[in-house]
Backbone as JSON Lines, residues from 0, in Angstrom:
{"i":0,"aa":"X","n":[7.78,-34.02,-1.33],"ca":[8.34,-33.36,-0.17],"c":[7.28,-32.47,0.47]}
{"i":1,"aa":"X","n":[7.15,-32.61,1.78],"ca":[6.12,-31.84,2.46],"c":[6.54,-30.37,2.55]}
{"i":2,"aa":"X","n":[5.56,-29.51,2.38],"ca":[5.83,-28.08,2.46],"c":[6.21,-27.7,3.88]}
{"i":3,"aa":"X","n":[7.16,-26.79,4.0],"ca":[7.51,-26.25,5.3],"c":[6.43,-25.25,5.71]}
{"i":4,"aa":"X","n":[6.17,-25.17,7.0],"ca":[5.2,-24.2,7.51],"c":[5.97,-23.11,8.26]}
{"i":5,"aa":"X","n":[5.75,-21.87,7.83],"ca":[6.48,-20.74,8.39],"c":[5.51,-19.75,9.0]}
{"i":6,"aa":"X","n":[5.79,-19.34,10.24],"ca":[4.98,-18.33,10.9],"c":[5.83,-17.07,11.1]}
{"i":7,"aa":"X","n":[5.31,-15.94,10.64],"ca":[5.96,-14.65,10.86],"c":[5.19,-13.93,11.96]}
{"i":8,"aa":"X","n":[5.91,-13.52,12.99],"ca":[5.27,-12.99,14.19],"c":[5.7,-11.56,14.45]}
{"i":9,"aa":"X","n":[4.73,-10.7,14.74],"ca":[5.02,-9.32,15.08],"c":[4.02,-8.89,16.15]}
{"i":10,"aa":"X","n":[4.07,-7.62,16.53],"ca":[3.17,-7.18,17.59],"c":[1.72,-7.14,17.11]}
{"i":11,"aa":"X","n":[1.46,-6.35,16.06],"ca":[0.08,-6.12,15.65],"c":[-0.33,-6.79,14.36]}
{"i":12,"aa":"X","n":[0.6,-7.49,13.69],"ca":[0.31,-8.15,12.42],"c":[-0.32,-7.18,11.42]}
{"i":13,"aa":"X","n":[0.27,-5.98,11.32],"ca":[-0.3,-5.01,10.38],"c":[0.69,-4.56,9.31]}
{"i":14,"aa":"X","n":[1.98,-4.48,9.64],"ca":[2.97,-3.96,8.68],"c":[4.08,-4.97,8.39]}
{"i":15,"aa":"X","n":[5.04,-5.04,9.31],"ca":[6.26,-5.81,9.04],"c":[5.98,-7.28,8.77]}
{"i":16,"aa":"X","n":[5.15,-7.9,9.61],"ca":[4.86,-9.33,9.39],"c":[4.07,-9.54,8.11]}
{"i":17,"aa":"X","n":[3.23,-8.56,7.74],"ca":[2.46,-8.67,6.5],"c":[3.38,-8.56,5.28]}
{"i":18,"aa":"X","n":[4.32,-7.63,5.34],"ca":[5.29,-7.46,4.25],"c":[6.13,-8.73,4.13]}
{"i":19,"aa":"X","n":[6.58,-9.24,5.28],"ca":[7.39,-10.47,5.26],"c":[6.6,-11.65,4.71]}
{"i":20,"aa":"X","n":[5.34,-11.76,5.1],"ca":[4.51,-12.85,4.58],"c":[4.41,-12.75,3.06]}
{"i":21,"aa":"X","n":[4.21,-11.52,2.56],"ca":[4.12,-11.33,1.11],"c":[5.38,-11.75,0.39]}
{"i":22,"aa":"X","n":[6.53,-11.34,0.91],"ca":[7.8,-11.71,0.26],"c":[8.14,-13.18,0.43]}
{"i":23,"aa":"X","n":[7.85,-13.75,1.58],"ca":[8.13,-15.17,1.76],"c":[7.3,-16.0,0.79]}
{"i":24,"aa":"X","n":[6.04,-15.64,0.62],"ca":[5.2,-16.35,-0.36],"c":[5.79,-16.21,-1.76]}
{"i":25,"aa":"X","n":[6.25,-15.0,-2.07],"ca":[6.81,-14.7,-3.39],"c":[8.07,-15.53,-3.65]}
{"i":26,"aa":"X","n":[9.0,-15.56,-2.69],"ca":[10.28,-16.24,-2.91],"c":[10.19,-17.75,-2.7]}
{"i":27,"aa":"X","n":[9.34,-18.19,-1.77],"ca":[9.26,-19.63,-1.47],"c":[8.4,-20.37,-2.49]}
{"i":28,"aa":"X","n":[7.55,-19.63,-3.21],"ca":[6.61,-20.23,-4.17],"c":[5.86,-21.39,-3.49]}
{"i":29,"aa":"X","n":[5.99,-22.62,-4.03],"ca":[5.22,-23.73,-3.47],"c":[6.03,-24.57,-2.48]}
{"i":30,"aa":"X","n":[7.18,-24.07,-2.03],"ca":[8.0,-24.83,-1.08],"c":[7.51,-24.68,0.36]}
{"i":31,"aa":"X","n":[6.65,-23.7,0.6],"ca":[6.25,-23.44,1.99],"c":[4.85,-22.86,2.08]}
{"i":32,"aa":"X","n":[4.24,-23.07,3.24],"ca":[2.98,-22.4,3.57],"c":[3.35,-21.3,4.55]}
{"i":33,"aa":"X","n":[2.94,-20.08,4.24],"ca":[3.34,-18.94,5.04],"c":[2.14,-18.41,5.82]}
{"i":34,"aa":"X","n":[2.35,-18.18,7.1],"ca":[1.32,-17.6,7.96],"c":[1.94,-16.39,8.65]}
{"i":35,"aa":"X","n":[1.11,-15.41,9.01],"ca":[1.62,-14.35,9.86],"c":[0.6,-14.08,10.94]}
{"i":36,"aa":"X","n":[1.1,-13.61,12.08],"ca":[0.21,-13.34,13.21],"c":[0.84,-12.29,14.1]}
{"i":37,"aa":"X","n":[0.02,-11.8,15.01],"ca":[0.51,-10.84,15.99],"c":[0.08,-11.26,17.38]}
{"i":38,"aa":"X","n":[0.72,-10.67,18.39],"ca":[0.25,-10.9,19.75],"c":[-1.0,-10.04,19.99]}
{"i":39,"aa":"X","n":[-1.23,-9.08,19.08],"ca":[-2.49,-8.32,19.0],"c":[-2.83,-8.28,17.51]}
{"i":40,"aa":"X","n":[-4.02,-7.81,17.16],"ca":[-4.33,-7.64,15.74],"c":[-4.76,-6.2,15.49]}
{"i":41,"aa":"X","n":[-4.1,-5.56,14.54],"ca":[-4.39,-4.16,14.25],"c":[-4.95,-3.97,12.84]}
{"i":42,"aa":"X","n":[-5.19,-5.04,12.12],"ca":[-5.64,-4.9,10.74],"c":[-4.45,-4.64,9.83]}
{"i":43,"aa":"X","n":[-4.59,-4.91,8.54],"ca":[-3.47,-4.71,7.62],"c":[-3.35,-3.22,7.29]}
{"i":44,"aa":"X","n":[-2.16,-2.68,7.47],"ca":[-1.91,-1.26,7.26],"c":[-2.03,-0.91,5.77]}
{"i":45,"aa":"X","n":[-2.87,0.08,5.42],"ca":[-3.05,0.46,4.01],"c":[-1.74,0.88,3.33]}
{"i":46,"aa":"X","n":[-0.84,1.5,4.08],"ca":[0.45,1.89,3.51],"c":[1.32,0.67,3.22]}
{"i":47,"aa":"X","n":[1.21,-0.35,4.04],"ca":[1.95,-1.59,3.78],"c":[1.45,-2.2,2.46]}
{"i":48,"aa":"X","n":[0.13,-2.18,2.28],"ca":[-0.46,-2.7,1.04],"c":[0.04,-1.9,-0.17]}
{"i":49,"aa":"X","n":[0.0,-0.57,-0.05],"ca":[0.41,0.31,-1.16],"c":[1.9,0.12,-1.48]}
{"i":50,"aa":"X","n":[2.71,0.03,-0.44],"ca":[4.16,-0.12,-0.62],"c":[4.49,-1.44,-1.33]}
{"i":51,"aa":"X","n":[3.78,-2.49,-0.97],"ca":[4.03,-3.8,-1.6],"c":[3.55,-3.79,-3.05]}
{"i":52,"aa":"X","n":[2.44,-3.11,-3.32],"ca":[1.94,-3.02,-4.7],"c":[2.97,-2.35,-5.61]}
{"i":53,"aa":"X","n":[3.7,-1.38,-5.06],"ca":[4.76,-0.71,-5.84],"c":[5.81,-1.73,-6.31]}
{"i":54,"aa":"X","n":[5.97,-2.8,-5.53],"ca":[6.95,-3.83,-5.9],"c":[6.26,-5.04,-6.54]}
{"i":55,"aa":"X","n":[5.01,-4.86,-6.93],"ca":[4.31,-5.91,-7.69],"c":[3.75,-7.04,-6.86]}
{"i":56,"aa":"X","n":[3.63,-6.85,-5.55],"ca":[3.09,-7.92,-4.7],"c":[1.83,-7.42,-4.02]}
{"i":57,"aa":"X","n":[0.74,-8.16,-4.19],"ca":[-0.56,-7.76,-3.67],"c":[-0.82,-8.47,-2.34]}
{"i":58,"aa":"X","n":[-0.85,-7.7,-1.26],"ca":[-1.18,-8.29,0.04],"c":[-2.53,-7.77,0.54]}
{"i":59,"aa":"X","n":[-3.32,-7.18,-0.36],"ca":[-4.57,-6.56,0.05],"c":[-5.59,-7.57,0.57]}
{"i":60,"aa":"X","n":[-5.42,-8.85,0.21],"ca":[-6.37,-9.86,0.7],"c":[-5.86,-10.54,1.97]}
{"i":61,"aa":"X","n":[-4.71,-10.1,2.51],"ca":[-4.21,-10.67,3.76],"c":[-5.14,-10.29,4.91]}
{"i":62,"aa":"X","n":[-5.13,-11.1,5.95],"ca":[-5.9,-10.79,7.15],"c":[-4.93,-10.6,8.31]}
{"i":63,"aa":"X","n":[-5.37,-9.88,9.31],"ca":[-4.58,-9.68,10.51],"c":[-5.01,-10.76,11.51]}
{"i":64,"aa":"X","n":[-4.09,-11.63,11.88],"ca":[-4.45,-12.79,12.7],"c":[-3.76,-12.75,14.06]}
{"i":65,"aa":"X","n":[-4.46,-13.32,15.04],"ca":[-3.87,-13.45,16.37],"c":[-3.17,-14.8,16.47]}
{"i":66,"aa":"X","n":[-2.04,-14.8,17.15],"ca":[-1.24,-16.02,17.26],"c":[-2.06,-17.2,17.8]}
{"i":67,"aa":"X","n":[-3.05,-16.93,18.64],"ca":[-3.86,-18.0,19.22],"c":[-4.63,-18.8,18.17]}
{"i":68,"aa":"X","n":[-4.84,-18.19,16.99],"ca":[-5.58,-18.9,15.94],"c":[-4.79,-20.08,15.37]}
{"i":69,"aa":"X","n":[-3.48,-20.1,15.65],"ca":[-2.63,-21.11,15.01],"c":[-2.1,-22.16,15.98]}
{"i":70,"aa":"X","n":[-2.76,-22.29,17.13],"ca":[-2.28,-23.24,18.14],"c":[-2.2,-24.68,17.64]}
{"i":71,"aa":"X","n":[-3.03,-25.02,16.65],"ca":[-3.08,-26.41,16.19],"c":[-2.16,-26.68,15.01]}
{"i":72,"aa":"X","n":[-1.37,-25.7,14.59],"ca":[-0.49,-25.89,13.44],"c":[0.94,-26.14,13.93]}
{"i":73,"aa":"X","n":[1.59,-27.14,13.37],"ca":[2.98,-27.42,13.73],"c":[3.88,-26.69,12.74]}
{"i":74,"aa":"X","n":[4.55,-25.66,13.22],"ca":[5.41,-24.86,12.35],"c":[6.84,-25.39,12.31]}
{"i":75,"aa":"X","n":[7.48,-25.25,11.15],"ca":[8.89,-25.6,11.01],"c":[9.78,-24.42,11.39]}
{"i":76,"aa":"X","n":[9.28,-23.22,11.11],"ca":[10.04,-22.0,11.4],"c":[9.12,-20.95,12.02]}
{"i":77,"aa":"X","n":[9.64,-20.23,12.99],"ca":[8.95,-19.06,13.52],"c":[9.91,-17.88,13.4]}
{"i":78,"aa":"X","n":[9.48,-16.86,12.68],"ca":[10.31,-15.67,12.48],"c":[9.67,-14.51,13.23]}
{"i":79,"aa":"X","n":[10.37,-13.96,14.22],"ca":[9.86,-12.74,14.86],"c":[10.52,-11.57,14.15]}
{"i":80,"aa":"X","n":[9.73,-10.55,13.83],"ca":[10.25,-9.42,13.06],"c":[10.24,-8.11,13.85]}
{"i":81,"aa":"X","n":[9.99,-8.21,15.16],"ca":[10.15,-7.04,16.03],"c":[10.45,-7.52,17.44]}
{"i":82,"aa":"X","n":[11.22,-6.73,18.16],"ca":[11.64,-7.12,19.51],"c":[10.45,-7.33,20.44]}
{"i":83,"aa":"X","n":[9.42,-6.5,20.28],"ca":[8.26,-6.6,21.16],"c":[7.6,-7.98,21.07]}
{"i":84,"aa":"X","n":[7.48,-8.51,19.85],"ca":[6.87,-9.84,19.69],"c":[7.73,-10.9,20.35]}
{"i":85,"aa":"X","n":[9.04,-10.75,20.23],"ca":[9.95,-11.72,20.83],"c":[9.81,-11.68,22.35]}
{"i":86,"aa":"X","n":[9.72,-10.48,22.9],"ca":[9.59,-10.34,24.35],"c":[8.23,-10.84,24.85]}
{"i":87,"aa":"X","n":[7.2,-10.58,24.08],"ca":[5.86,-10.93,24.54],"c":[5.48,-12.37,24.23]}
{"i":88,"aa":"X","n":[6.28,-13.06,23.45],"ca":[6.03,-14.47,23.19],"c":[7.25,-15.27,23.65]}
{"i":89,"aa":"X","n":[7.56,-15.2,24.95],"ca":[8.75,-15.93,25.4],"c":[8.54,-17.44,25.27]}
{"i":90,"aa":"X","n":[7.29,-17.89,25.35],"ca":[7.03,-19.32,25.2],"c":[6.03,-19.54,24.09]}
{"i":91,"aa":"X","n":[6.51,-20.15,23.03],"ca":[5.61,-20.53,21.95],"c":[5.81,-22.02,21.79]}
{"i":92,"aa":"X","n":[4.8,-22.84,22.15],"ca":[5.01,-24.3,22.22],"c":[5.24,-24.88,20.82]}
{"i":93,"aa":"X","n":[6.49,-25.06,20.49],"ca":[6.8,-25.52,19.14],"c":[8.22,-26.06,19.09]}
{"i":94,"aa":"X","n":[8.44,-26.95,18.12],"ca":[9.8,-27.44,17.87],"c":[10.42,-26.64,16.73]}
{"i":95,"aa":"X","n":[9.71,-25.6,16.32],"ca":[10.16,-24.81,15.18],"c":[11.52,-24.18,15.43]}
{"i":96,"aa":"X","n":[12.27,-24.03,14.35],"ca":[13.49,-23.23,14.43],"c":[13.07,-21.78,14.53]}
{"i":97,"aa":"X","n":[13.69,-21.06,15.46],"ca":[13.31,-19.66,15.65],"c":[14.35,-18.73,15.06]}
{"i":98,"aa":"X","n":[13.87,-17.72,14.38],"ca":[14.73,-16.68,13.81],"c":[14.2,-15.34,14.29]}
{"i":99,"aa":"X","n":[15.11,-14.41,14.53],"ca":[14.66,-13.1,14.97],"c":[15.43,-12.0,14.26]}
{"i":100,"aa":"X","n":[14.7,-11.0,13.78],"ca":[15.33,-9.82,13.2],"c":[14.42,-8.64,13.53]}
{"i":101,"aa":"X","n":[14.97,-7.64,14.18],"ca":[14.15,-6.49,14.56],"c":[14.17,-5.46,13.44]}
{"i":102,"aa":"X","n":[13.06,-5.34,12.73],"ca":[12.95,-4.33,11.69],"c":[12.3,-3.08,12.29]}
{"i":103,"aa":"X","n":[12.7,-1.88,11.82],"ca":[12.02,-0.67,12.3],"c":[10.54,-0.72,11.94]}
{"i":104,"aa":"X","n":[9.71,-0.08,12.77],"ca":[8.27,-0.1,12.52],"c":[7.87,1.1,11.66]}
{"i":105,"aa":"X","n":[7.52,0.86,10.39],"ca":[7.18,1.99,9.52],"c":[5.87,2.67,9.94]}
{"i":106,"aa":"X","n":[5.03,1.97,10.69],"ca":[3.77,2.56,11.13],"c":[4.01,3.7,12.12]}
{"i":107,"aa":"X","n":[5.2,3.73,12.71],"ca":[5.54,4.8,13.65],"c":[6.23,5.96,12.94]}
{"i":108,"aa":"X","n":[6.37,5.86,11.62],"ca":[7.05,6.91,10.85],"c":[6.31,8.23,10.97]}
{"i":109,"aa":"X","n":[7.09,9.32,11.03],"ca":[6.48,10.65,11.08],"c":[7.08,11.51,9.99]}
{"i":110,"aa":"X","n":[6.47,12.65,9.75],"ca":[6.97,13.56,8.73],"c":[5.92,13.77,7.65]}
{"i":111,"aa":"X","n":[6.39,14.26,6.51],"ca":[5.48,14.48,5.39],"c":[5.05,13.13,4.82]}
{"i":112,"aa":"X","n":[4.03,13.17,4.0],"ca":[3.55,11.96,3.32],"c":[4.71,11.26,2.62]}
{"i":113,"aa":"X","n":[5.53,12.04,1.92],"ca":[6.65,11.46,1.17],"c":[7.69,10.85,2.11]}
{"i":114,"aa":"X","n":[7.97,11.51,3.23],"ca":[8.94,10.97,4.2],"c":[8.43,9.67,4.81]}
{"i":115,"aa":"X","n":[7.16,9.63,5.11],"ca":[6.56,8.41,5.67],"c":[6.64,7.28,4.63]}
{"i":116,"aa":"X","n":[6.27,7.6,3.37],"ca":[6.33,6.6,2.3],"c":[7.75,6.07,2.14]}
{"i":117,"aa":"X","n":[8.72,6.96,2.25],"ca":[10.13,6.58,2.11],"c":[10.54,5.6,3.21]}
{"i":118,"aa":"X","n":[10.05,5.83,4.43],"ca":[10.37,4.92,5.53],"c":[9.74,3.55,5.29]}
{"i":119,"aa":"X","n":[8.52,3.55,4.75],"ca":[7.9,2.26,4.4],"c":[8.74,1.54,3.35]}
{"i":120,"aa":"X","n":[9.21,2.28,2.35],"ca":[10.02,1.66,1.29],"c":[11.34,1.11,1.84]}
{"i":121,"aa":"X","n":[11.95,1.85,2.76],"ca":[13.21,1.38,3.36],"c":[13.0,0.08,4.12]}
{"i":122,"aa":"X","n":[11.94,0.02,4.92],"ca":[11.65,-1.19,5.68],"c":[11.31,-2.33,4.72]}
{"i":123,"aa":"X","n":[10.54,-2.03,3.68],"ca":[10.2,-3.04,2.68],"c":[11.46,-3.65,2.08]}
{"i":124,"aa":"X","n":[12.44,-2.79,1.75],"ca":[13.69,-3.27,1.16],"c":[14.44,-4.19,2.12]}
{"i":125,"aa":"X","n":[14.51,-3.79,3.38],"ca":[15.19,-4.62,4.4],"c":[14.51,-5.98,4.53]}
{"i":126,"aa":"X","n":[13.19,-5.96,4.59],"ca":[12.44,-7.21,4.77],"c":[12.56,-8.08,3.52]}
{"i":127,"aa":"X","n":[12.53,-7.46,2.35],"ca":[12.66,-8.21,1.09],"c":[14.0,-8.95,1.05]}
{"i":128,"aa":"X","n":[15.09,-8.23,1.37],"ca":[16.42,-8.86,1.36],"c":[16.5,-9.99,2.38]}
{"i":129,"aa":"X","n":[15.93,-9.76,3.55],"ca":[15.93,-10.77,4.61],"c":[15.17,-12.02,4.16]}
{"i":130,"aa":"X","n":[14.0,-11.83,3.57],"ca":[13.16,-12.96,3.15],"c":[13.81,-13.75,2.03]}
{"i":131,"aa":"X","n":[14.41,-13.03,1.09],"ca":[15.07,-13.7,-0.03],"c":[16.22,-14.57,0.47]}
{"i":132,"aa":"X","n":[16.99,-14.01,1.4],"ca":[18.11,-14.76,1.99],"c":[17.61,-15.94,2.8]}
{"i":133,"aa":"X","n":[16.55,-15.74,3.59],"ca":[15.99,-16.81,4.4],"c":[15.57,-17.99,3.53]}
{"i":134,"aa":"X","n":[14.85,-17.69,2.45],"ca":[14.36,-18.75,1.56],"c":[15.54,-19.49,0.91]}
{"i":135,"aa":"X","n":[16.55,-18.76,0.47],"ca":[17.66,-19.43,-0.2],"c":[18.47,-20.27,0.78]}
{"i":136,"aa":"X","n":[18.54,-19.87,2.04],"ca":[19.35,-20.62,3.01],"c":[18.57,-21.75,3.71]}
{"i":137,"aa":"X","n":[17.26,-21.56,3.91],"ca":[16.51,-22.51,4.73],"c":[15.6,-23.45,3.95]}
{"i":138,"aa":"X","n":[15.19,-23.05,2.75],"ca":[14.21,-23.92,2.07],"c":[14.88,-24.72,0.97]}
């Protein structure tokens, strides 16, 4: 059976899409090839890396990619994880099934170090549940 190709799309490909890519890889195992991209690239957020390590998933070797890098790949699924990406990518030439869920952006979190970390953990939990459900229902 051919692996499904999944693209996770966000604005900057630094936090939410990186976390989702990590969890999708974790839950899908060898059933899918997971890619993530942004309409811009901001680099992988160090707090996203740290937050995922707390849950035993290493995304430190992920790269921040621009959607244009994947024009030649035929995706089965495209998941947008923020409203901005959905608005800024109204046309993505693909027959892929599209899914959208707007997660809060932890990179915009303010407050003490602990409060910011807590917001990252909350978003991580939301994305983890979403990815686990997605894999069990779609793959």
